[in-house]
C-alpha positions as CSV (number, residue, x, y, z in Angstrom):
1,M,-1.4,4.4,0.3
2,Q,-4.4,6.5,1.4
3,V,-6.7,7.8,-1.3
4,K,-7.4,11.5,-0.9
5,K,-11.2,12.0,-0.5
6,S,-12.8,15.2,-2.1
7,F,-15.5,17.0,0.1
8,I,-18.3,19.2,-0.9
9,S,-18.4,22.6,0.8
10,W,-21.6,23.8,2.5
11,P,-22.0,27.0,0.3
12,I,-21.8,24.8,-2.9
13,L,-24.4,22.4,-1.5
14,A,-26.7,25.3,-0.6
15,L,-26.4,26.6,-4.2
16,M,-27.0,23.1,-5.7
17,S,-30.2,22.7,-3.6
18,F,-31.4,26.2,-4.4
19,V,-31.8,25.5,-8.0
20,T,-34.0,22.4,-7.2
21,V,-36.2,24.2,-4.7
22,I,-37.6,27.5,-6.2
23,G,-38.0,29.1,-9.6
24,F,-39.5,32.4,-11.0
25,D,-42.7,30.5,-12.1
26,D,-43.2,29.3,-8.5
27,I,-43.4,32.9,-7.4
28,I,-45.8,33.8,-10.1
29,Y,-48.1,31.0,-9.4
30,N,-48.5,31.6,-5.7
31,F,-48.7,35.4,-6.2
32,A,-51.7,34.7,-8.5
33,N,-53.3,32.6,-5.7
34,Q,-52.6,35.0,-2.7
35,G,-51.6,38.4,-4.0
36,M,-49.3,40.5,-1.7
37,G,-50.4,38.2,1.2
38,V,-48.1,35.5,-0.2
39,I,-45.1,37.5,1.3
40,T,-46.2,36.6,4.8
41,S,-47.0,33.0,3.7
42,W,-43.5,32.6,2.2
43,I,-41.8,33.8,5.5
44,I,-43.9,31.6,7.7
45,L,-43.5,28.5,5.6
46,L,-39.8,28.9,5.0
47,L,-39.0,29.4,8.8
48,L,-41.5,26.9,10.2
49,Y,-41.5,24.2,7.5
50,V,-38.6,24.4,4.9
51,I,-35.8,24.5,7.5
52,P,-36.9,21.5,9.5
53,Y,-37.9,19.7,6.3
54,S,-34.4,20.2,4.8
55,L,-32.6,19.2,7.9
56,M,-34.8,16.0,8.2
57,V,-33.9,15.2,4.7
58,G,-30.3,15.5,5.7
59,Q,-30.5,12.9,8.3
60,L,-32.4,10.5,6.2
61,G,-29.9,10.8,3.3
62,S,-27.0,10.2,5.9
63,I,-28.7,7.0,7.3
64,F,-29.4,5.4,4.0
65,N,-26.4,6.7,2.0
66,H,-25.6,3.2,0.9
67,E,-28.8,3.1,-1.1
68,G,-28.2,6.4,-2.8
69,G,-30.6,8.4,-0.5
70,G,-33.7,7.8,-2.5
71,L,-37.1,8.5,-1.1
72,S,-38.3,4.9,-1.6
73,S,-35.2,3.5,-0.1
74,W,-35.9,5.6,3.1
75,V,-39.4,4.1,3.5
76,R,-38.2,0.5,2.4
77,G,-35.5,0.8,5.1
78,T,-38.1,1.8,7.8
79,S,-41.2,-0.1,6.8
80,G,-40.3,-2.9,4.4
81,E,-40.3,-3.7,0.7
82,K,-44.0,-3.4,0.0
83,L,-44.4,0.1,1.4
84,G,-41.1,1.0,-0.3
85,Y,-42.6,-0.1,-3.7
86,F,-45.7,2.0,-3.1
87,T,-43.6,5.0,-2.3
88,A,-41.7,4.5,-5.5
89,W,-45.0,4.2,-7.4
90,T,-46.5,7.3,-5.9
91,Y,-43.4,9.4,-6.5
92,W,-43.6,8.2,-10.2
93,A,-47.2,9.0,-10.4
94,A,-46.7,12.5,-9.0
95,S,-44.3,13.0,-11.9
96,I,-47.0,12.5,-14.5
97,P,-48.9,15.8,-14.1
98,Y,-45.5,17.5,-13.7
99,V,-44.1,16.3,-17.1
100,V,-47.4,17.2,-18.7
101,D,-47.5,20.6,-17.1
102,T,-43.8,21.0,-18.3
103,A,-44.9,20.1,-21.9
104,N,-47.7,22.7,-21.6
105,A,-45.2,25.4,-20.6
106,V,-43.1,24.6,-23.6
107,V,-46.2,25.1,-26.0
108,V,-47.0,28.4,-24.2
109,G,-43.4,29.5,-24.4
110,F,-43.3,28.9,-28.2
111,G,-46.6,30.9,-28.4
112,W,-45.0,34.0,-26.8
113,L,-41.8,33.5,-28.9
114,I,-43.7,33.4,-32.2
115,N,-46.5,35.9,-31.4
116,G,-44.8,38.2,-29.0
117,N,-48.0,38.3,-26.9
118,D,-50.7,36.1,-25.2
119,S,-52.8,35.8,-28.5
120,M,-52.4,32.0,-28.7
121,E,-55.1,31.6,-26.1
122,D,-57.6,33.3,-28.6
123,K,-56.3,31.6,-31.7
124,M,-55.9,28.0,-30.5
125,S,-58.7,25.5,-29.4
126,N,-58.3,23.4,-26.3
127,H,-58.1,20.2,-28.5
128,V,-55.2,21.6,-30.6
129,F,-53.4,22.8,-27.4
130,A,-53.7,19.4,-25.9
131,L,-52.5,17.7,-29.0
132,L,-49.5,20.0,-29.4
133,T,-48.8,19.2,-25.7
134,F,-48.8,15.6,-26.5
135,C,-46.7,16.0,-29.6
136,V,-44.0,17.8,-27.5
137,F,-44.2,14.9,-25.1
138,L,-43.7,12.3,-27.6
139,L,-40.9,14.2,-29.3
140,F,-38.8,14.3,-26.2
141,I,-39.3,10.7,-25.4
142,I,-37.5,10.2,-28.7
143,L,-34.9,12.9,-28.2
144,Q,-33.8,11.9,-24.7
145,R,-32.8,8.5,-26.2
146,R,-30.2,10.2,-28.6
147,F,-29.3,13.4,-26.7
148,K,-29.8,12.6,-23.0
149,R,-26.3,13.8,-21.9
150,S,-26.4,17.0,-23.7
151,L,-30.0,17.7,-22.5
152,E,-28.9,17.2,-18.9
153,V,-26.2,19.8,-19.4
154,L,-28.8,22.2,-21.0
155,S,-31.1,21.5,-18.1
156,T,-28.4,22.6,-15.6
157,L,-27.5,25.7,-17.7
158,G,-31.2,26.6,-18.1
159,G,-31.7,26.3,-14.3
160,G,-28.9,28.7,-13.7
161,A,-30.0,31.0,-16.4
162,M,-33.6,31.0,-15.0
163,F,-32.3,32.0,-11.5
164,I,-30.3,34.9,-13.2
165,M,-33.4,36.0,-15.0
166,A,-35.4,36.0,-11.6
167,L,-32.6,37.9,-9.9
168,L,-32.4,40.4,-12.8
169,F,-36.2,41.1,-12.5
170,V,-35.9,41.8,-8.8
171,V,-33.0,44.1,-9.2
172,M,-34.4,46.0,-12.1
173,T,-37.7,46.3,-10.4
174,F,-36.2,47.9,-7.3
175,T,-34.0,50.1,-9.4
176,S,-37.1,51.5,-11.2
177,L,-38.6,52.7,-8.0
178,F,-35.8,55.3,-7.6
179,M,-36.4,56.6,-11.2
180,P,-38.8,59.6,-11.7
181,E,-41.5,57.7,-13.4
182,G,-41.2,54.8,-11.1
183,H,-44.4,53.8,-9.0
184,I,-46.1,50.7,-7.4
185,E,-49.2,49.4,-9.1
186,T,-50.6,47.8,-5.9
187,Q,-52.1,50.5,-3.6
188,P,-52.1,51.0,-0.7
189,M,-48.8,49.2,-0.2
190,N,-48.7,48.9,3.5
191,L,-48.5,46.2,6.2
192,Q,-52.2,45.3,5.8
193,A,-51.5,44.6,2.2
194,I,-49.1,41.8,2.9
195,I,-51.4,40.0,5.5
196,P,-53.2,37.1,3.8
197,K,-56.9,36.4,4.2
198,F,-57.0,33.1,6.1
199,D,-60.2,31.4,4.6
200,L,-61.1,28.3,2.7
201,H,-59.5,29.6,-0.6
202,Y,-56.3,30.1,1.4
203,L,-56.3,26.5,2.7
204,T,-56.7,25.3,-1.0
205,T,-53.5,27.1,-2.0
206,I,-51.1,25.8,0.7
207,G,-50.4,22.7,-1.4
208,L,-49.1,24.9,-4.3
209,L,-46.8,26.7,-1.9
210,I,-45.3,23.3,-0.7
211,Y,-45.1,22.1,-4.3
212,A,-43.0,25.2,-5.0
213,I,-40.4,24.6,-2.2
214,N,-40.2,20.8,-2.2
215,G,-37.3,19.0,-3.8
216,A,-34.7,19.1,-1.0
217,E,-34.6,15.4,-1.0
218,L,-32.7,15.5,-4.3
219,I,-29.6,16.8,-2.5
220,A,-29.8,14.3,0.6
221,P,-27.2,11.9,-1.0
222,F,-24.6,14.7,-0.8
223,V,-24.7,15.0,3.0
224,T,-22.1,12.2,3.4
225,K,-19.8,14.0,1.0
226,M,-19.3,16.8,3.4
227,R,-16.3,17.1,5.7
228,H,-18.3,17.8,8.9
229,P,-21.9,17.1,8.1
230,Q,-23.1,17.7,11.7
231,R,-21.8,21.2,11.5
232,E,-21.9,22.1,7.9
233,F,-25.2,20.7,6.6
234,P,-27.3,23.1,8.9
235,K,-25.3,26.0,7.5
236,S,-26.1,25.0,3.9
237,M,-29.9,24.8,4.7
238,I,-29.9,28.1,6.5
239,M,-28.2,29.6,3.5
240,L,-30.7,28.0,1.2
241,T,-33.5,29.4,3.3
242,V,-32.1,32.9,3.3
243,M,-31.7,32.8,-0.6
244,T,-35.2,31.5,-0.9
245,I,-36.8,34.0,1.4
246,F,-34.8,36.8,-0.6
247,L,-36.1,35.6,-4.0
248,T,-39.8,34.8,-2.9
249,V,-40.3,37.9,-0.7
250,F,-38.6,40.4,-3.0
251,G,-39.9,38.7,-6.1
252,S,-43.5,38.8,-4.9
253,F,-43.0,42.5,-3.9
254,S,-41.5,43.2,-7.4
255,L,-44.6,41.6,-9.0
256,G,-46.7,44.0,-6.8
257,V,-44.9,46.9,-8.5
258,F,-45.9,45.9,-12.0
259,F,-49.4,44.2,-11.3
260,N,-52.2,45.5,-9.1
261,A,-52.6,42.6,-6.6
262,H,-56.1,43.4,-5.9
263,H,-57.1,43.1,-9.7
264,L,-54.8,40.4,-11.2
265,P,-55.3,39.0,-14.7
266,N,-57.2,35.8,-14.9
267,N,-54.4,34.1,-16.9
268,L,-51.6,35.2,-14.7
269,K,-50.5,31.6,-13.9
270,M,-50.0,30.7,-17.5
271,N,-48.6,34.1,-18.9
272,G,-47.5,35.9,-15.7
273,S,-43.8,35.4,-16.2
274,Y,-44.0,36.8,-19.8
275,Y,-46.2,39.6,-18.7
276,A,-43.6,40.5,-16.0
277,F,-40.6,40.8,-18.3
278,Q,-42.8,42.5,-21.0
279,R,-43.8,45.3,-18.6
280,L,-40.2,45.5,-17.2
281,G,-39.0,46.0,-20.8
282,E,-41.5,48.6,-21.5
283,F,-40.5,50.6,-18.4
284,Y,-37.0,50.6,-19.4
285,H,-37.9,51.3,-23.1
286,L,-36.5,48.0,-24.2
287,G,-39.6,46.8,-26.0
288,N,-40.2,43.1,-25.8
289,S,-36.4,42.2,-25.7
290,L,-36.4,41.0,-22.0
291,M,-39.5,39.1,-22.7
292,Y,-38.0,37.3,-25.7
293,I,-34.8,36.5,-23.7
294,F,-36.9,35.0,-20.9
295,A,-39.0,33.1,-23.5
296,V,-35.9,31.4,-25.0
297,T,-34.6,30.7,-21.5
298,Q,-37.8,29.1,-20.5
299,I,-38.2,27.0,-23.6
300,I,-34.5,25.7,-23.3
301,Y,-34.9,24.9,-19.7
302,M,-38.3,23.3,-19.9
303,C,-37.3,21.1,-22.9
304,A,-34.2,19.9,-21.3
305,L,-36.1,19.3,-18.0
306,L,-38.8,17.4,-19.8
307,A,-36.3,15.0,-21.6
308,V,-34.4,14.3,-18.4
309,L,-37.6,13.9,-16.3
310,L,-39.1,11.4,-18.8
311,D,-36.0,9.2,-18.7
312,A,-35.2,9.6,-14.9
313,M,-38.8,8.9,-13.7
314,T,-39.4,5.9,-15.8
315,R,-36.0,4.4,-15.0
316,M,-36.6,5.0,-11.4
317,L,-39.9,3.2,-11.3
318,I,-38.4,0.3,-13.1
319,A,-35.1,0.1,-11.1
320,D,-36.3,1.1,-7.6
321,T,-39.2,-1.1,-7.0
322,G,-39.3,-4.8,-5.8
323,K,-39.3,-7.2,-8.7
324,K,-42.2,-9.2,-7.3
325,Y,-44.4,-6.0,-7.4
326,M,-44.0,-5.1,-11.0
327,P,-45.0,-7.3,-14.1
328,K,-41.9,-8.4,-16.0
329,K,-43.3,-6.9,-19.2
330,L,-43.1,-3.4,-17.8
331,T,-39.5,-3.9,-16.4
332,K,-38.3,-5.4,-19.7
333,L,-35.4,-3.5,-21.4
334,N,-34.9,-3.3,-25.2
335,A,-31.6,-3.8,-27.0
336,D,-30.5,-0.3,-26.2
337,G,-31.2,-0.8,-22.5
338,L,-34.3,1.4,-22.5
339,P,-37.5,0.4,-20.5
340,I,-39.6,0.8,-23.7
341,N,-42.8,-0.6,-22.0
342,G,-42.3,1.8,-19.1
343,Y,-42.2,4.7,-21.6
344,I,-45.5,3.4,-23.2
345,L,-47.2,3.4,-19.8
346,T,-45.9,6.9,-19.1
347,T,-47.1,8.2,-22.4
348,A,-50.6,6.4,-22.0
349,L,-51.1,8.1,-18.5
350,S,-50.0,11.5,-19.8
351,A,-52.5,11.1,-22.6
352,F,-55.1,10.3,-20.1
353,I,-54.5,13.3,-17.9
354,L,-54.5,15.5,-21.0
355,L,-57.8,13.9,-22.0
356,L,-59.3,14.7,-18.6
357,G,-58.6,18.4,-19.0
358,V,-59.4,19.0,-22.7
359,F,-63.0,19.4,-22.0
360,L,-62.5,22.4,-19.7
361,P,-63.9,25.7,-21.0
362,E,-60.7,27.5,-21.8
363,M,-57.0,26.8,-22.5
364,N,-56.2,28.8,-19.4
365,D,-58.4,26.5,-17.3
366,I,-56.5,23.5,-18.7
367,F,-53.1,25.1,-17.7
368,N,-54.3,26.1,-14.2
369,W,-55.9,22.7,-13.5
370,L,-52.8,20.8,-14.5
371,L,-50.7,23.0,-12.2
372,N,-53.2,22.6,-9.3
373,L,-53.1,18.9,-9.7
374,N,-49.4,19.1,-9.1
375,G,-50.2,21.0,-5.9
376,I,-52.3,17.9,-4.7
377,I,-50.0,14.9,-5.7
378,S,-46.6,16.5,-5.0
379,P,-47.3,17.4,-1.3
380,G,-48.9,14.0,-1.0
381,V,-45.7,12.3,-1.9
382,T,-43.8,14.6,0.4
383,C,-45.6,13.0,3.2
384,W,-43.5,9.9,2.9
385,I,-40.4,11.9,3.8
386,F,-42.0,12.9,7.3
387,Y,-43.4,9.5,7.7
388,A,-39.9,7.8,7.3
389,F,-38.3,10.5,9.5
390,V,-40.7,9.8,12.4
391,K,-40.1,6.1,12.0
392,V,-36.3,6.5,12.2
393,R,-36.5,8.8,15.4
394,L,-38.9,6.4,17.1
395,D,-36.3,3.7,16.8
396,A,-33.1,6.0,16.8
397,K,-30.7,3.2,18.0
398,N,-31.2,1.1,15.0
399,Y,-30.5,4.0,12.6
400,P,-27.1,5.5,13.3
401,S,-26.2,8.6,11.2
402,E,-23.3,11.0,10.8
403,Y,-25.7,13.9,10.8
404,V,-28.6,14.1,13.4
405,F,-31.3,16.7,13.4
406,I,-32.0,17.6,17.0
407,K,-30.5,15.1,19.4
408,N,-33.6,14.9,21.5
409,D,-35.8,12.1,19.9
410,R,-39.1,13.4,21.3
411,A,-38.4,17.0,20.0
412,A,-37.4,15.5,16.6
413,V,-40.6,13.4,16.3
414,A,-42.7,16.4,17.2
415,F,-41.1,18.4,14.3
416,G,-41.6,15.5,12.0
417,M,-45.4,15.2,13.0
418,W,-45.8,18.9,12.6
419,C,-44.5,18.8,9.1
420,L,-46.5,15.7,8.3
421,I,-49.8,17.2,9.6
422,V,-49.3,20.4,7.6
423,T,-48.5,18.5,4.4
424,V,-51.6,16.2,4.8
425,I,-53.9,19.2,5.3
426,A,-52.4,21.0,2.4
427,T,-52.9,17.8,0.2
428,L,-56.6,17.2,1.2
429,F,-57.6,20.8,0.9
430,G,-55.7,21.1,-2.5
431,I,-58.3,18.7,-4.0
432,L,-60.7,21.6,-3.9
433,P,-60.3,23.7,-7.1
434,Q,-58.6,27.1,-6.6
435,D,-59.5,29.0,-9.7
436,A,-63.1,28.5,-9.9
437,P,-65.9,29.9,-7.7
438,I,-67.2,27.5,-5.1
439,G,-70.4,25.8,-6.2
440,S,-70.0,26.7,-9.9
441,S,-70.2,24.2,-12.8
442,L,-66.4,24.8,-13.4
443,F,-65.7,24.1,-9.7
444,W,-67.6,20.7,-9.8
445,H,-66.0,19.8,-13.1
446,E,-62.5,20.3,-11.8
447,L,-63.3,18.6,-8.5
448,I,-64.5,15.5,-10.3
449,I,-61.5,15.3,-12.6
450,N,-59.2,15.9,-9.7
451,I,-60.7,12.9,-7.9
452,V,-60.6,10.7,-11.1
453,G,-57.0,11.7,-11.9
454,I,-55.7,11.0,-8.4
455,T,-57.6,7.7,-8.2
456,V,-56.3,6.4,-11.5
457,L,-52.7,7.4,-11.0
458,I,-52.5,6.0,-7.4
459,G,-54.9,3.3,-7.9
460,L,-52.7,1.7,-10.6
461,G,-50.1,1.2,-7.8
462,F,-52.4,-1.3,-6.1
463,V,-53.1,-3.1,-9.5
464,M,-49.4,-3.7,-10.5
465,P,-48.7,-6.2,-7.7
466,A,-51.7,-8.2,-8.6
467,L,-50.7,-8.3,-12.2
468,A,-47.2,-9.4,-11.2
469,K,-48.6,-12.1,-9.0
470,R,-50.9,-13.3,-11.8
471,E,-47.9,-13.4,-14.2
472,R,-45.8,-15.5,-11.8
473,E,-48.6,-18.0,-11.3
474,Q,-49.0,-18.3,-15.2
475,L,-45.2,-19.1,-15.4
476,T,-45.4,-21.7,-12.7
């Protein structure tokens, strides 16, 4: 008796991937970096980078579907166990600044929910801000153990609600322009306004753009669940790109309606989402109601995301690395099946990252620095995707796939190398601080802690195999 197989449709896959790729905060961060010029950057990046990137991920997911389509399994399958381990480690290390940044966002969200404004910056010291962030972090390590399933549901609902809020902001902003009192803050609003200034500062911001749109590898395992992946998967990725272009381009333009792109607030990255909904509410005579709705949505989403991330990243590190490269103490599970020592390591490194930033001059500097650190490490990890793809296409006969991105191997390798080179350049230039004048004391401070943070997070990956080897020698 033949079992009926259920397939996933290409529009559903596009919607699933959209939630993992872009959010309202991503638009704010990059608008703060580039102003209205970010519109051109979004279009160029999405057409020349995101489409090939997503299609490459589709082929890798199809080839290694028996291993779940994980990033480390792609590298392991092309370059061996040791490099597979190091990919898993760097993927995990890249998650540390992300979860700390997420905990930061939770504290900021509660500040707006309680005060109704950005006064938390003036009332709270850096040390208290860091301590609260760490307390949120510890709280959710405890909570995810008891409420993991419900928090996963909340994360999904929160992600959907966040997209609806972003769409609502765009629609209401465009509607406001047709009202008598409607106007655009950024002047002049012309073609020249959306052309970015290609200089050193611009190069330092590319990493945060890539950080904003990566995540397509999370939907790779679903490629083999499509009825006709060769035909349908490209449709999903084109739909994803169209939706992303709509939200990023029109979202950035909408921000230019309420903010003068030539004179942006210094704390826009930390508070820009709240400012945007606050100003939208004021225009429609709704007071702070839209801002409070957004704050609640943001807190729910970030809290659920934090809990799921803390569990998933630690389990992934423990389960998806070669046993001979990790000390047994680190992979040991307690009576409840939880990698408790893995949680301790995650907590310790998160505290280390917080400690690096606590001596920056202002709370806003801490938030911006942590965000920019993600713009270095996250693109760095994305390089593994293009590395694995190039390896596959250089030896295509040994890697059969239901879905193939460009049948010509030379053209496919050229696309893979293009994306790899762009990502490497973005990673290297991202090490330079974005929010401090070049040569200032703040610039050198942030540059030093960028280098120290990256060295410790990635360097520990070289230490673990040595500790595991020493442990085995002691046992024998």
